[in-house]
C-alpha positions as a Markdown table, in Angstrom:
| # | Residue | x | y | z |
|---|---|---|---|---|
| 1 | Unk | 20.8 | 6.5 | -11.0 |
| 2 | Unk | 19.7 | 8.9 | -14.0 |
| 3 | Unk | 17.9 | 6.2 | -15.6 |
| 4 | Unk | 16.0 | 5.3 | -12.3 |
| 5 | Unk | 15.3 | 8.9 | -11.7 |
| 6 | Unk | 13.8 | 9.2 | -15.4 |
| 7 | Unk | 10.9 | 7.0 | -14.3 |
| 8 | Unk | 10.5 | 8.3 | -10.9 |
| 9 | Unk | 6.9 | 8.3 | -10.1 |
| 10 | Unk | 6.8 | 10.1 | -6.7 |
| 11 | Unk | 3.6 | 12.0 | -6.2 |
| 12 | Unk | 2.0 | 14.3 | -3.6 |
| 13 | Unk | -1.7 | 14.2 | -2.9 |
| 14 | Unk | -3.8 | 16.9 | -1.5 |
| 15 | Unk | -6.7 | 14.7 | -0.3 |
| 16 | Unk | -9.3 | 17.3 | 0.3 |
| 17 | Unk | -13.0 | 17.1 | 1.2 |
| 18 | Unk | -14.3 | 18.9 | -1.9 |
| 19 | Unk | -11.3 | 18.3 | -4.4 |
| 20 | Unk | -8.4 | 15.9 | -4.8 |
| 21 | Unk | -5.3 | 17.4 | -6.4 |
| 22 | Unk | -2.3 | 15.4 | -7.3 |
| 23 | Unk | 1.3 | 16.8 | -8.0 |
| 24 | Unk | 3.8 | 14.8 | -9.8 |
| 25 | Unk | 7.5 | 15.3 | -9.1 |
| 26 | Unk | 9.0 | 17.5 | -11.7 |
| 27 | Unk | 5.7 | 18.2 | -13.5 |
| 28 | Unk | 3.6 | 20.0 | -11.0 |
| 29 | Unk | -0.2 | 19.8 | -10.4 |
| 30 | Unk | -1.5 | 17.7 | -13.1 |
| 31 | Unk | -5.0 | 16.6 | -11.6 |
| 32 | Unk | -7.6 | 18.5 | -10.0 |
| 33 | Unk | -11.0 | 16.6 | -9.5 |
| 34 | Unk | -13.9 | 16.6 | -7.2 |
| 35 | Unk | -13.5 | 14.0 | -4.3 |
| 36 | Unk | -16.6 | 12.1 | -5.3 |
| 37 | Unk | -17.2 | 8.4 | -6.2 |
| 38 | Unk | -20.3 | 6.8 | -7.7 |
| 39 | Unk | -21.4 | 3.1 | -7.2 |
| 40 | Unk | -23.6 | 0.9 | -9.0 |
| 41 | Unk | -25.4 | -1.1 | -6.2 |
| 42 | Unk | -26.5 | -4.6 | -7.4 |
| 43 | Unk | -27.4 | -7.4 | -5.0 |
| 44 | Unk | -25.8 | -5.6 | -2.2 |
| 45 | Unk | -22.5 | -5.5 | -4.0 |
| 46 | Unk | -20.9 | -2.1 | -5.0 |
| 47 | Unk | -19.3 | -1.5 | -8.4 |
| 48 | Unk | -17.4 | 1.9 | -9.2 |
| 49 | Unk | -19.2 | 3.7 | -11.9 |
| 50 | Unk | -17.5 | 6.9 | -12.0 |
| 51 | Unk | -15.0 | 9.0 | -10.0 |
| 52 | Unk | -14.2 | 12.8 | -9.9 |
| 53 | Unk | -15.9 | 15.2 | -12.3 |
| 54 | Unk | -18.3 | 12.5 | -13.8 |
| 55 | Unk | -19.4 | 11.4 | -10.3 |
| 56 | Unk | -20.0 | 15.0 | -9.1 |
| 57 | Unk | -22.4 | 15.5 | -11.9 |
| 58 | Unk | -24.5 | 12.7 | -10.4 |
| 59 | Unk | -24.6 | 14.1 | -6.8 |
| 60 | Unk | -28.2 | 14.6 | -5.7 |
| 61 | Unk | -29.4 | 13.2 | -9.1 |
| 62 | Unk | -29.0 | 9.3 | -8.8 |
| 63 | Unk | -31.7 | 6.7 | -9.0 |
| 64 | Unk | -32.1 | 4.0 | -6.3 |
| 65 | Unk | -29.4 | 1.7 | -7.8 |
| 66 | Unk | -26.8 | 4.3 | -8.0 |
| 67 | Unk | -25.0 | 5.9 | -5.0 |
| 68 | Unk | -22.8 | 9.0 | -5.4 |
| 69 | Unk | -20.9 | 9.7 | -2.2 |
| 70 | Unk | -18.0 | 11.8 | -0.9 |
| 71 | Unk | -15.5 | 9.7 | 0.8 |
| 72 | Unk | -14.0 | 12.5 | 2.7 |
| 73 | Unk | -15.6 | 14.4 | 5.4 |
| 74 | Unk | -13.8 | 17.4 | 7.2 |
| 75 | Unk | -10.5 | 16.5 | 5.8 |
| 76 | Unk | -10.4 | 13.0 | 6.9 |
| 77 | Unk | -11.7 | 9.6 | 5.5 |
| 78 | Unk | -15.4 | 8.9 | 6.2 |
| 79 | Unk | -15.9 | 6.0 | 4.0 |
| 80 | Unk | -12.6 | 3.7 | 3.8 |
| 81 | Unk | -13.5 | 1.5 | 0.7 |
| 82 | Unk | -14.7 | 4.5 | -1.5 |
| 83 | Unk | -11.5 | 6.7 | -0.5 |
| 84 | Unk | -9.3 | 3.7 | -1.5 |
| 85 | Unk | -11.2 | 3.3 | -5.0 |
| 86 | Unk | -10.9 | 7.0 | -5.5 |
| 87 | Unk | -7.1 | 7.2 | -4.7 |
| 88 | Unk | -6.6 | 4.1 | -6.9 |
| 89 | Unk | -8.4 | 5.7 | -9.8 |
| 90 | Unk | -6.7 | 9.1 | -9.5 |
| 91 | Unk | -3.3 | 7.5 | -9.3 |
| 92 | Unk | -4.0 | 5.4 | -12.4 |
| 93 | Unk | -5.3 | 8.3 | -14.3 |
| 94 | Unk | -2.1 | 10.3 | -13.5 |
| 95 | Unk | 0.2 | 7.6 | -14.7 |
| 96 | Unk | -1.9 | 6.0 | -17.4 |
| 97 | Unk | 0.3 | 3.0 | -18.1 |
| 98 | Unk | 3.7 | 4.5 | -18.2 |
| 99 | Unk | 4.6 | 3.7 | -14.5 |
| 100 | Unk | 7.6 | 1.3 | -13.9 |
| 101 | Unk | 7.4 | 1.1 | -10.1 |
| 102 | Unk | 5.0 | 1.9 | -7.3 |
| 103 | Unk | 5.0 | 5.5 | -6.4 |
| 104 | Unk | 6.3 | 7.1 | -3.2 |
| 105 | Unk | 3.3 | 9.2 | -2.0 |
| 106 | Unk | 3.1 | 12.1 | 0.4 |
| 107 | Unk | -0.4 | 13.0 | 1.5 |
| 108 | Unk | -1.4 | 16.2 | 3.6 |
| 109 | Unk | -3.7 | 15.7 | 6.6 |
| 110 | Unk | -5.4 | 18.2 | 8.7 |
| 111 | Unk | -3.3 | 19.2 | 11.9 |
| 112 | Unk | -6.2 | 18.1 | 14.1 |
| 113 | Unk | -6.4 | 14.6 | 12.7 |
| 114 | Unk | -6.3 | 11.8 | 15.2 |
| 115 | Unk | -3.8 | 8.8 | 15.0 |
| 116 | Unk | -6.6 | 6.7 | 13.9 |
| 117 | Unk | -7.6 | 9.1 | 11.0 |
| 118 | Unk | -4.0 | 9.3 | 10.0 |
| 119 | Unk | -3.6 | 5.5 | 9.9 |
| 120 | Unk | -6.7 | 5.4 | 7.8 |
| 121 | Unk | -5.4 | 7.7 | 5.1 |
| 122 | Unk | -2.0 | 6.0 | 5.2 |
| 123 | Unk | -3.6 | 2.5 | 4.8 |
| 124 | Unk | -5.9 | 3.8 | 1.9 |
| 125 | Unk | -2.8 | 5.0 | 0.1 |
| 126 | Unk | -0.9 | 2.0 | 0.6 |
| 127 | Unk | -3.8 | -0.2 | -0.4 |
| 128 | Unk | -4.2 | 2.0 | -3.6 |
| 129 | Unk | -0.6 | 0.9 | -4.7 |
| 130 | Unk | 1.9 | 3.3 | -3.0 |
| 131 | Unk | 5.2 | 1.8 | -2.0 |
| 132 | Unk | 5.7 | 4.3 | 0.8 |
| 133 | Unk | 3.2 | 6.8 | 2.3 |
| 134 | Unk | 4.2 | 10.0 | 4.1 |
| 135 | Unk | 2.0 | 12.4 | 5.9 |
| 136 | Unk | 2.5 | 16.2 | 6.1 |
| 137 | Unk | 0.3 | 18.7 | 8.1 |
| 138 | Unk | -1.8 | 20.9 | 6.0 |
| 139 | Unk | -1.0 | 24.2 | 7.5 |
| 140 | Unk | 2.8 | 23.4 | 6.7 |
| 141 | Unk | 2.0 | 22.4 | 3.1 |
| 142 | Unk | -0.3 | 25.4 | 2.6 |
| 143 | Unk | 2.4 | 27.8 | 4.0 |
| 144 | Unk | 5.2 | 26.2 | 1.8 |
| 145 | Unk | 2.9 | 26.4 | -1.2 |
| 146 | Unk | 2.1 | 30.1 | -0.7 |
| 147 | Unk | 5.9 | 30.7 | -0.7 |
| 148 | Unk | 6.2 | 31.7 | 3.2 |
| 149 | Unk | 9.8 | 31.5 | 4.6 |
| 150 | Unk | 8.7 | 28.9 | 7.2 |
| 151 | Unk | 12.2 | 27.9 | 7.9 |
| 152 | Unk | 13.3 | 31.3 | 9.2 |
| 153 | Unk | 13.3 | 31.9 | 12.9 |
| 154 | Unk | 10.3 | 34.4 | 12.4 |
| 155 | Unk | 6.6 | 33.8 | 12.8 |
| 156 | Unk | 4.4 | 33.3 | 10.0 |
| 157 | Unk | 0.5 | 32.8 | 10.1 |
| 158 | Unk | -1.4 | 30.9 | 7.5 |
| 159 | Unk | -5.1 | 30.5 | 7.4 |
| 160 | Unk | -6.1 | 27.5 | 5.1 |
| 161 | Unk | -9.8 | 27.3 | 4.2 |
| 162 | Unk | -10.8 | 24.0 | 2.8 |
| 163 | Unk | -14.0 | 22.2 | 2.0 |
| 164 | Unk | -14.3 | 20.7 | 5.4 |
| 165 | Unk | -12.0 | 22.5 | 7.8 |
| 166 | Unk | -10.3 | 25.7 | 8.3 |
| 167 | Unk | -6.8 | 25.4 | 9.8 |
| 168 | Unk | -5.2 | 28.4 | 11.4 |
| 169 | Unk | -1.5 | 28.0 | 12.0 |
| 170 | Unk | 1.5 | 29.9 | 13.3 |
| 171 | Unk | 4.7 | 28.5 | 12.1 |
| 172 | Unk | 8.4 | 29.2 | 12.9 |
| 173 | Unk | 11.7 | 27.3 | 12.2 |
| 174 | Unk | 9.8 | 24.9 | 9.8 |
| 175 | Unk | 7.3 | 23.7 | 12.2 |
| 176 | Unk | 4.0 | 24.4 | 13.8 |
| 177 | Unk | 4.2 | 26.6 | 17.0 |
| 178 | Unk | 0.4 | 26.8 | 17.4 |
| 179 | Unk | -2.4 | 25.3 | 15.2 |
| 180 | Unk | -6.1 | 25.1 | 15.5 |
| 181 | Unk | -8.3 | 23.2 | 13.2 |
| 182 | Unk | -12.0 | 24.3 | 13.2 |
| 183 | Unk | -14.6 | 22.2 | 11.1 |
| 184 | Unk | -15.9 | 25.0 | 9.1 |
| 185 | Unk | -15.1 | 25.2 | 5.3 |
| 186 | Unk | -16.6 | 25.4 | 2.0 |
| 187 | Unk | -19.3 | 22.7 | 2.9 |
| 188 | Unk | -20.6 | 24.7 | 5.8 |
| 189 | Unk | -20.9 | 27.8 | 3.8 |
| 190 | Unk | -23.1 | 25.9 | 1.2 |
| 191 | Unk | -25.2 | 24.5 | 4.1 |
| 192 | Unk | -25.6 | 28.0 | 5.5 |
| 193 | Unk | -26.9 | 29.3 | 2.1 |
| 194 | Unk | -29.4 | 26.2 | 1.9 |
| 195 | Unk | -30.7 | 26.7 | 5.4 |
| 196 | Unk | -31.0 | 30.5 | 4.9 |
| 197 | Unk | -33.2 | 30.2 | 1.8 |
| 198 | Unk | -35.2 | 27.5 | 3.4 |
| 199 | Unk | -35.7 | 29.5 | 6.5 |
| 200 | Unk | -36.3 | 33.0 | 5.0 |
| 201 | Unk | -37.7 | 32.3 | 1.5 |
| 202 | Unk | -39.2 | 28.9 | 1.8 |
| 203 | Unk | -37.1 | 27.7 | -1.1 |
| 204 | Unk | -35.3 | 24.4 | -1.0 |
| 205 | Unk | -32.1 | 24.1 | -3.2 |
| 206 | Unk | -29.7 | 21.4 | -3.7 |
| 207 | Unk | -26.0 | 21.4 | -2.7 |
| 208 | Unk | -24.6 | 21.9 | -6.2 |
| 209 | Unk | -26.9 | 25.0 | -6.6 |
| 210 | Unk | -25.6 | 26.4 | -3.2 |
| 211 | Unk | -22.2 | 25.9 | -4.4 |
| 212 | Unk | -22.9 | 27.7 | -7.6 |
| 213 | Unk | -24.3 | 30.6 | -5.6 |
| 214 | Unk | -21.2 | 30.8 | -3.4 |
| 215 | Unk | -18.7 | 30.7 | -6.1 |
| 216 | Unk | -20.5 | 33.2 | -8.5 |
| 217 | Unk | -21.8 | 35.9 | -6.0 |
| 218 | Unk | -20.5 | 34.7 | -2.6 |
| 219 | Unk | -19.3 | 37.5 | -0.4 |
| 220 | Unk | -18.2 | 37.9 | 3.1 |
| 221 | Unk | -19.4 | 41.4 | 3.8 |
| 222 | Unk | -22.6 | 43.3 | 3.1 |
| 223 | Unk | -22.3 | 45.1 | -0.4 |
| 224 | Unk | -22.1 | 49.0 | -0.1 |
| 225 | Unk | -25.3 | 49.5 | -2.0 |
| 226 | Unk | -27.1 | 46.9 | 0.3 |
| 227 | Unk | -28.0 | 44.6 | -2.6 |
| 228 | Unk | -24.7 | 43.7 | -5.0 |
| 229 | Unk | -24.8 | 41.5 | -7.9 |
| 230 | Unk | -27.7 | 39.1 | -8.4 |
| 231 | Unk | -28.3 | 35.6 | -10.1 |
| 232 | Unk | -31.4 | 33.4 | -10.6 |
| 233 | Unk | -31.7 | 30.0 | -8.8 |
| 234 | Unk | -34.1 | 27.3 | -9.2 |
| 235 | Unk | -35.5 | 25.1 | -6.3 |
| 236 | Unk | -38.5 | 23.7 | -4.8 |
| 237 | Unk | -41.2 | 25.9 | -3.1 |
| 238 | Unk | -41.7 | 24.4 | 0.3 |
| 239 | Unk | -45.2 | 25.9 | 0.7 |
| 240 | Unk | -46.8 | 24.3 | -2.3 |
| 241 | Unk | -44.1 | 21.7 | -3.5 |
| 242 | Unk | -43.6 | 22.8 | -7.0 |
| 243 | Unk | -40.4 | 24.1 | -8.6 |
| 244 | Unk | -39.7 | 27.8 | -8.5 |
| 245 | Unk | -37.3 | 30.3 | -9.7 |
| 246 | Unk | -36.1 | 33.1 | -7.6 |
| 247 | Unk | -33.5 | 35.9 | -7.8 |
| 248 | Unk | -30.7 | 35.9 | -5.0 |
| 249 | Unk | -28.6 | 39.0 | -4.4 |
| 250 | Unk | -25.1 | 39.3 | -2.8 |
| 251 | Unk | -26.7 | 41.0 | 0.4 |
| 252 | Unk | -28.7 | 37.8 | 1.0 |
| 253 | Unk | -25.6 | 35.6 | 0.5 |
| 254 | Unk | -23.6 | 37.9 | 2.9 |
| 255 | Unk | -26.5 | 37.6 | 5.4 |
| 256 | Unk | -26.4 | 33.7 | 5.0 |
| 257 | Unk | -22.7 | 33.3 | 5.3 |
| 258 | Unk | -22.2 | 35.8 | 8.3 |
| 259 | Unk | -22.0 | 32.9 | 10.7 |
| 260 | Unk | -19.3 | 30.7 | 9.2 |
| 261 | Unk | -17.3 | 33.9 | 8.4 |
| 262 | Unk | -17.7 | 35.0 | 12.0 |
| 263 | Unk | -16.4 | 31.6 | 13.1 |
| 264 | Unk | -13.3 | 31.8 | 10.9 |
| 265 | Unk | -12.5 | 35.2 | 12.2 |
| 266 | Unk | -12.8 | 34.1 | 15.8 |
| 267 | Unk | -10.4 | 31.1 | 15.0 |
| 268 | Unk | -7.8 | 33.6 | 13.8 |
| 269 | Unk | -8.4 | 35.8 | 17.0 |
| 270 | Unk | -8.0 | 32.8 | 19.2 |
| 271 | Unk | -4.8 | 31.8 | 17.4 |
| 272 | Unk | -3.5 | 35.2 | 17.9 |
| 273 | Unk | -4.2 | 35.2 | 21.5 |
| 274 | Unk | -2.3 | 31.8 | 22.0 |
| 275 | Unk | 0.7 | 32.9 | 19.9 |
| 276 | Unk | 4.0 | 33.8 | 21.9 |
| 277 | Unk | 4.4 | 37.6 | 22.1 |
| 278 | Unk | 7.7 | 37.7 | 19.9 |
| 279 | Unk | 6.0 | 35.7 | 17.1 |
| 280 | Unk | 3.0 | 37.8 | 17.5 |
| 281 | Unk | 5.0 | 40.9 | 16.7 |
| 282 | Unk | 6.4 | 39.1 | 13.5 |
| 283 | Unk | 2.9 | 38.4 | 12.3 |
| 284 | Unk | 1.8 | 42.2 | 12.9 |
| 285 | Unk | 4.8 | 43.0 | 10.5 |
| 286 | Unk | 4.1 | 40.2 | 8.0 |
| 287 | Unk | 0.4 | 39.8 | 8.2 |
| 288 | Unk | -1.5 | 36.6 | 7.6 |
| 289 | Unk | -1.7 | 34.4 | 4.5 |
| 290 | Unk | -5.0 | 33.2 | 3.2 |
| 291 | Unk | -4.9 | 29.8 | 1.3 |
| 292 | Unk | -7.5 | 27.1 | 0.4 |
| 293 | Unk | -10.5 | 27.2 | -2.1 |
| 294 | Unk | -12.7 | 28.8 | 0.6 |
| 295 | Unk | -10.3 | 31.8 | 0.7 |
| 296 | Unk | -11.6 | 32.7 | -2.7 |
| 297 | Unk | -15.0 | 33.9 | -1.0 |
| 298 | Unk | -15.5 | 37.5 | -2.2 |
| 299 | Unk | -14.1 | 40.2 | 0.2 |
| 300 | Unk | -13.2 | 37.6 | 3.0 |
| 301 | Unk | -9.6 | 39.3 | 3.2 |
| 302 | Unk | -11.3 | 42.5 | 4.0 |
| 303 | Unk | -13.7 | 40.9 | 6.4 |
| 304 | Unk | -10.7 | 39.4 | 8.4 |
| 305 | Unk | -8.9 | 42.6 | 8.1 |
| 306 | Unk | -11.6 | 44.5 | 9.7 |
| 307 | Unk | -11.8 | 42.0 | 12.5 |
| 308 | Unk | -8.2 | 41.6 | 13.3 |
| 309 | Unk | -6.6 | 44.9 | 12.1 |
| 310 | Unk | -3.8 | 43.0 | 10.5 |
| 311 | Unk | -2.9 | 42.9 | 6.8 |
| 312 | Unk | -4.4 | 39.9 | 5.1 |
| 313 | Unk | -2.8 | 38.6 | 1.8 |
| 314 | Unk | -4.6 | 36.0 | -0.5 |
| 315 | Unk | -2.1 | 33.5 | -1.9 |
| 316 | Unk | -1.5 | 33.6 | -5.7 |
| 317 | Unk | -3.1 | 30.1 | -6.4 |
| 318 | Unk | -5.2 | 29.6 | -3.1 |
| 319 | Unk | -6.6 | 26.5 | -4.4 |
| 320 | Unk | -3.4 | 24.8 | -5.4 |
| 321 | Unk | -1.3 | 26.0 | -2.3 |
| 322 | Unk | -1.6 | 22.7 | -0.4 |
| 323 | Unk | -0.8 | 20.5 | -3.4 |
| 324 | Unk | 2.1 | 22.7 | -4.4 |
| 325 | Unk | 3.4 | 22.7 | -0.7 |
| 326 | Unk | 3.1 | 19.0 | -0.4 |
| 327 | Unk | 4.9 | 18.7 | -3.7 |
| 328 | Unk | 7.7 | 20.9 | -2.5 |
| 329 | Unk | 8.1 | 18.7 | 0.4 |
| 330 | Unk | 8.5 | 15.8 | -2.0 |
| 331 | Unk | 11.2 | 17.7 | -4.2 |
| 332 | Unk | 13.1 | 19.1 | -1.2 |
| 333 | Unk | 12.7 | 16.1 | 1.1 |
| 334 | Unk | 16.1 | 16.3 | 2.6 |
| 335 | Unk | 15.6 | 19.8 | 3.9 |
| 336 | Unk | 12.0 | 19.2 | 5.0 |
| 337 | Unk | 12.4 | 15.7 | 6.4 |
| 338 | Unk | 11.3 | 16.8 | 9.9 |
| 339 | Unk | 8.0 | 17.7 | 8.7 |
| 340 | Unk | 7.1 | 14.4 | 6.8 |
| 341 | Unk | 5.9 | 11.6 | 8.9 |
| 342 | Unk | 6.5 | 8.2 | 7.5 |
| 343 | Unk | 5.7 | 6.0 | 10.4 |
| 344 | Unk | 2.9 | 6.8 | 12.7 |
């Protein structure tokens, strides 16, 4: 038995819209790469050119013969073949050539995923070489990864802001009491920045520039001095079509992100209204846990605190929470068996 365990290759995958993280049993999170695949298209046939980090550099910069795509949209698979290629590539990268058997894989899925979407994810993972594929709801994985006592008979609230979706869930006794998935996340924030600059300043920037603005000076509330930090961005002037450089301040970013931030706040408020009163009382005591890459937006916890009046805590490693939680479900499978779905 010990010898078999030695080569145990069970893994947990956080198949995200923006990034894919892989957790290997006993080793922790050992891969974190963008969910992007680049193909070379020749005579109608697609050949994988790059996956992950290398493919992300090609987004928005490809010639006609190369296609860079993101197979995941809003937490579910949008392009089946590319998703399969991507999962295959990441699994190979994790194991190099030391694998002795096909891995058992647990993947997290958004709580609002339909049976068809779940089947697509399971099928992709099996086709990519898994011997068995289990699914776990993202809010449960996020709460486990953030170290919340979800098996206790008390209410815990988790807000997981990913690239494509924000999941708001109330958990008790190891399962979801109420969950709501809104299709707003990091991608929508990038879009809001692009639209704002196009509308207000006639400047067109690309997705990767918008993402850089969000990560460097993104904020959910107006800076106290009405301006905040600033950075230079380059894009195309829509009036005369030539490239131009412009300074962007935090106040401009806060204005651009006001709508997606407001929608996240509203999703939290709706969840609180739908929560049974006793669990609601627990949430007032314990507060709300923020997880996911989108939770790292500056001052988002303060913006939510002002709206809801609850104490809001940012998880220690917001980006890794879902992967760590899915990994823990793998390590403590016996105790968490009821939240892993092996056969839908």
